[in-house]
C-alpha positions, 0 to 999 in steps of 0.5 A, spaced: 500 500 499 502 506 497 497 511 497 495 516 503 488 514 502 483 510 498 476 513 499 473 505 496 477 502 501 473 495 503 479 491 506 476 490 513 470 486 512 467 488 519 468 495 518 465 495 511 459 491 513 458 496 519 458 502 514 453 498 510 448 498 516 449 505 518 448 507 511 441 504 511 439 507 517 442 514 516 442 515 508 445 523 509 451 521 512 458 520 509 459 512 511 465 511 508 473 512 509 474 519 512 480 522 508 485 526 512 484 533 512 489 539 512 495 542 509 498 537 505 505 540 506 504 541 513 509 540 519 504 537 524 500 531 523 494 529 528 493 523 529 486 520 532 483 513 533 477 513 528 471 517 525 466 518 530 458 515 529 455 522 529 462 525 527 466 524 522 462 518 520 457 523 518 460 529 516 466 526 512 471 531 516 476 528 521 473 530 528 467 535 525 460 534 528 462 530 535 465 533 542 472 531 541 473 536 535 470 542 540 477 542 543 481 540 538 479 545 533 479 550 538 486 549 540 488 549 533 486 556 532 489 558 539 496 556 537 495 558 529 493 552 525 486 554 524 483 559 521 477 559 526 476 555 532 469 551 530 469 545 525 461 546 523 461 541 517 466 539 511 464 544 506 464 550 511 470 553 508 475 552 514 482 552 513 488 549 517 495 552 516 501 547 517 497 542 520 493 536 518 488 531 521 487 524 520 485 517 523 489 510 525 483 507 522 479 511 516 472 507 517 467 508 523 468 501 527 462 498 532 463 501 538 469 506 536 473 500 538 477 497 532 480 491 532 488 490 532 487 487 525 483 493 523 488 498 525 494 494 522 490 494 515 489 501 515 496 502 517 499 502 510 495 509 509 498 512 515 505 510 513 504 514 507 501 520 510 508 519 515 512 519 509 510 525 506 511 529 513 517 534 512 524 532 516 523 536 523 516 535 523 511 533 529 506 528 530 501 528 535 498 522 537 491 522 540 491 516 545 495 509 546 492 506 539 494 512 535 500 512 538 502 505 537 499 506 530 504 511 529 510 507 531 508 501 527 507 505 521 515 508 522 517 501 523 518 501 531 516 497 536 511 500 540 514 497 547 520 501 546 516 508 546 511 508 552 505 512 551 505 517 556 501 524 556 506 529 554 511 524 552 516 525 546 519 520 541 524 521 536 522 518 529 525 516 523 527 521 518 528 527 523 521 527 525 518 527 532 512 524 536 508 527 542 503 524 546 496 526 549 490 523 551 484 523 547 480 529 547 474 525 548 468 527 552 469 522 557 477 524 558 475 531 558 469 531 563 473 526 568 479 531 568 484 526 565 485 531 560 484 538 562 484 544 557 491 546 560 494 540 559 492 539 552 494 547 551 501 545 554 502 539 548 500 544 543 505 550 546 510 545 545 509 543 538 509 551 537 515 552 540 519 547 536 516 548 529 518 555 531 
């Protein structure tokens, strides 16, 4: 696999069947692999887990339409990576600057839980995205699954790079990985991830890019 995205991908039978079922219930939803969004020459690649049922799976844009996107897009705007703080829908004209957003798994998984095999099946797409990241670029992994997917896509063993909020790791090609807890509703409402914690990660990225 040498392409960063395939809008017709159906290589995971469980995910393909799930999308077919959801499409029948919600014919106006995107219900297909969700493409990366943002600047193709970006030095920051944000990697989430997978499209949300009523978020990216509905809108067709990563982190758009669900709770997790509220903090993410507001923070991207705060640190100069977006031209507005709210992502309303895929056609709203929002622009990202020097940033790109993708997911470890491009299709909606049941209960938002992809299997290990599904993460691995999608890993080649992520590898192509990482290969396009320029030397000195940064990858922000939102959660442990994204963290491990990034490392596998780089040919590294996740066991050598433990996940920790704010943790930093050197990647091949002069790139850098930084971790954050996922900006999900559960994590933010339980205060596992606070706005200040998320801002600190982005402040570190911005500092290093400048």
